[in-house]
N, C-alpha and C positions, 0 to 999 in steps of 0.2 A: 503495499501499499505504498508505502514512505517513499519508495523508487519511482512507481507511477506519477506522482504528485511533483516530486524534482522532476521525470523526466517534461510532465506537462506544463511547470515551469516555465525549464527552459525552452520547451520549443513557444511560448510566447515572446521569449528574448528572441528568438531568432525569427519572428513576424514580425521587430519590431529593429526599423533602419537606425534608432537611438541605440538600442540595447546589441545589436547584429556582432561588433567586432566581439564583447567579452564573451558574446553566445561561442562563437569560432572556437575563442582561450578554450572556455568551457571543453567543449565539442571533444577540444584535441588530448585534454589532459583527464577528465570524469569520463567523460563520457564511452567517447571511442578513444584511450589513449592511446598515445603514439610515444609514447614509451619511459619521454624523460621529455621537459619542457626547453630543452636543448632542440629534440628535434620537433617538439611541437611548433615552437615558433622558423624554423626552418622550414616546415612545412607551410606556412602560410605566409612565410617571406618580410620576417621581424627581426629585425635587432630583440635579442632575449628582453631588454630593459623595456622594450614596447610591449613586447606580449604579456611580463608582467605588470604591465601595466595595465593594459587590456584582460589581462585572468583575473585582477583583482577587483578592476569595475567588475566582472562579471560577476564572480562569488558576492559579491556586494547588492546585484540586486536582485539575482535569482534570492540569496536569504531575506530580503527585502518583499520581493512577491509572495514568498510561502511567507513571513508573518501577516501578511497583508490576507491570504487563503484563510488563516487559522484562524484571524480575530475577526474577519467578515463571519465567519457558520455560529 
């Protein structure tokens, strides 16, 4: 059940132009792991520092969406 909640929230990120970069970093780190953050950054053609910034933003936004969903029940 928790896994599906996370996947649904992640799909919302993927659908949002504002959140798409964060989603892509999350996708290559947690949903379909590339093996390492360095490899994920390479797949996205990003410097590692930019990748990590996108990943942090994606984690923050995903957490925000999950809390909104939880509190809205």
